[in-house]
C-alpha positions as CSV (number, residue, x, y, z in Angstrom):
1,X,0.0,0.0,0.0
2,X,1.2,3.5,-0.9
3,X,0.2,6.7,0.8
4,X,0.0,9.6,-1.7
5,X,-0.6,13.2,-1.0
6,X,-3.7,14.7,-2.6
7,X,-3.4,18.4,-3.5
8,X,-7.0,19.1,-2.5
9,X,-8.7,22.5,-2.1
10,X,-8.2,22.1,1.7
11,X,-4.5,21.4,1.5
12,X,-2.4,18.2,1.2
13,X,-4.4,15.2,2.4
14,X,-3.2,11.6,2.7
15,X,-4.7,9.0,0.4
16,X,-4.0,5.3,0.7
17,X,-3.7,3.4,-2.7
18,X,-3.2,-0.3,-3.3
19,X,-3.1,-2.0,-6.7
20,X,-4.2,1.2,-8.4
21,X,-7.3,1.7,-6.2
22,X,-8.0,4.2,-3.4
23,X,-8.5,2.4,-0.1
24,X,-8.9,5.5,2.2
25,X,-8.9,9.3,2.1
26,X,-8.2,11.2,5.3
27,X,-9.8,14.7,5.3
28,X,-7.5,15.8,8.1
29,X,-3.7,15.3,7.6
30,X,-3.2,15.3,11.4
31,X,-5.8,12.6,12.2
32,X,-4.7,9.1,12.9
33,X,-4.6,7.4,9.5
34,X,-4.0,3.6,9.5
35,X,-6.1,2.0,6.8
36,X,-6.2,-1.8,7.0
37,X,-5.8,-3.6,3.8
38,X,-7.7,-6.9,3.4
39,X,-5.5,-8.1,0.5
40,X,-8.6,-8.7,-1.6
41,X,-7.9,-5.6,-3.7
42,X,-4.5,-7.2,-4.8
43,X,-6.5,-10.1,-6.3
44,X,-8.6,-7.7,-8.5
45,X,-7.6,-6.2,-11.8
46,X,-5.4,-3.1,-11.2
47,X,-7.2,0.2,-10.9
48,X,-6.5,3.4,-12.8
49,X,-4.1,5.0,-10.4
50,X,-0.4,4.5,-11.2
51,X,1.1,7.6,-9.5
52,X,0.3,10.8,-7.5
53,X,-0.6,12.7,-10.7
54,X,-3.3,10.0,-11.6
55,X,-4.7,10.2,-8.1
56,X,-4.8,14.0,-8.0
57,X,-6.4,14.1,-11.4
58,X,-9.1,11.6,-10.4
59,X,-10.0,13.1,-7.1
60,X,-10.1,16.7,-8.5
61,X,-12.3,15.5,-11.4
62,X,-14.6,13.9,-8.8
63,X,-14.9,17.3,-7.0
64,X,-15.8,18.9,-10.4
65,X,-18.4,16.3,-11.2
66,X,-16.5,14.9,-14.1
67,X,-16.5,11.2,-13.1
68,X,-19.2,8.6,-13.9
69,X,-20.3,6.1,-11.3
70,X,-18.3,3.5,-13.2
71,X,-15.1,5.6,-13.1
72,X,-15.6,6.2,-9.3
73,X,-16.1,2.5,-8.6
74,X,-13.1,1.4,-10.8
75,X,-10.9,3.7,-8.7
76,X,-12.0,2.6,-5.3
77,X,-11.3,-0.5,-3.1
78,X,-14.5,-1.6,-1.3
79,X,-13.2,-5.1,-0.4
80,X,-13.2,-4.2,3.3
81,X,-17.0,-3.5,3.2
82,X,-19.7,-6.0,3.9
83,X,-22.1,-7.0,1.0
84,X,-24.7,-4.6,2.3
85,X,-22.2,-1.7,2.7
86,X,-20.9,-2.4,-0.9
87,X,-24.5,-2.1,-2.2
88,X,-25.0,1.2,-0.5
89,X,-21.6,2.6,-1.7
90,X,-22.4,1.4,-5.3
91,X,-25.8,3.0,-5.3
92,X,-24.3,6.2,-3.8
93,X,-21.6,6.3,-6.5
94,X,-24.5,6.7,-9.0
95,X,-25.9,9.9,-7.3
96,X,-24.9,12.6,-9.8
97,X,-23.0,15.8,-9.1
98,X,-25.4,18.5,-8.0
99,X,-28.1,15.9,-6.9
100,X,-29.0,14.7,-3.4
101,X,-30.9,11.7,-2.0
102,X,-32.3,11.0,1.4
103,X,-31.1,8.1,3.6
104,X,-34.4,6.3,2.8
105,X,-34.0,6.8,-1.0
106,X,-30.5,5.5,-0.8
107,X,-31.7,2.5,1.2
108,X,-34.3,1.7,-1.5
109,X,-31.7,2.1,-4.3
110,X,-29.5,-0.4,-2.5
111,X,-32.2,-2.9,-2.3
112,X,-33.1,-2.5,1.4
113,X,-36.0,0.1,1.4
114,X,-36.5,-0.2,5.2
115,X,-32.9,0.3,6.2
116,X,-32.5,4.1,6.2
117,X,-30.9,4.1,9.6
118,X,-28.5,1.3,8.6
119,X,-27.5,3.3,5.6
120,X,-26.6,6.2,7.9
121,X,-24.3,3.8,9.8
122,X,-22.7,2.7,6.5
123,X,-22.0,6.2,5.4
124,X,-20.3,6.9,8.8
125,X,-17.8,4.2,7.8
126,X,-17.1,5.6,4.3
127,X,-13.3,5.5,4.0
128,X,-13.3,7.2,0.6
129,X,-15.3,10.5,1.1
130,X,-15.5,12.7,-2.0
131,X,-15.0,9.7,-4.3
132,X,-18.0,8.0,-2.8
133,X,-20.0,11.2,-2.2
134,X,-21.7,10.6,1.1
135,X,-22.1,14.4,1.4
136,X,-25.0,14.1,-1.1
137,X,-27.1,12.2,1.3
138,X,-29.6,14.2,3.4
139,X,-32.1,13.5,6.1
140,X,-35.7,13.9,5.2
141,X,-36.1,17.1,7.2
142,X,-32.5,18.5,7.5
143,X,-29.0,18.1,6.2
144,X,-28.2,14.9,8.2
145,X,-24.8,14.0,9.5
146,X,-21.3,13.9,8.1
147,X,-18.3,12.1,9.4
148,X,-15.8,12.3,6.5
149,X,-14.3,8.9,7.1
150,X,-11.3,10.1,9.1
151,X,-12.7,10.0,12.6
152,X,-14.4,12.6,14.8
153,X,-11.5,15.0,15.2
154,X,-11.0,16.1,11.6
155,X,-11.6,19.7,10.6
156,X,-10.9,20.3,6.9
157,X,-10.4,24.0,6.4
158,X,-10.9,24.4,10.2
159,X,-14.6,23.9,9.8
160,X,-17.0,21.5,11.6
161,X,-18.2,18.5,9.7
162,X,-21.7,19.8,8.9
163,X,-20.3,23.2,7.6
164,X,-17.9,21.2,5.4
165,X,-20.8,19.1,4.1
166,X,-22.7,22.3,3.3
167,X,-19.6,23.7,1.5
168,X,-19.2,20.5,-0.6
169,X,-22.9,20.8,-1.5
170,X,-22.7,24.5,-2.3
171,X,-19.7,23.7,-4.6
172,X,-22.1,21.4,-6.5
173,X,-24.8,24.1,-6.7
174,X,-27.0,22.6,-3.9
175,X,-28.4,24.8,-1.3
176,X,-28.7,22.8,1.9
């Protein structure tokens, strides 16, 4: 596994890559960052990331809404996730730039229409925020939560997680 540095809009952030696929993105360069590789990713066909430039290009394209769901999923390692979690992440990868879904809608799209709360728990485990855009998931009556995948102490751009989620959505033209 290699740790690359993503030149993000919030500064340099560590990104773990194995076999050309992103395993984890830390939204805080000072947070503990110890992704656990399962080894399953090494048995898959290599992903599209061969170097830091490829990784930066891919993640910045994701922020601009220039990646399809297929491209997002080709670049990410979800081997650590359960079957249910993988269904949720795959459905979420298909939520377009500038669009949002509710936890309930994402649960239905993942094949478990009564599992909205479980979907929220899955999103809290998202190791690849931005690439798998959990910020696009809202509660029925408010913005919902946001953990960013790097633990509870992260503060990208010195903001709290919900302010960061709002900023990501505003960058996509969504007023939340």
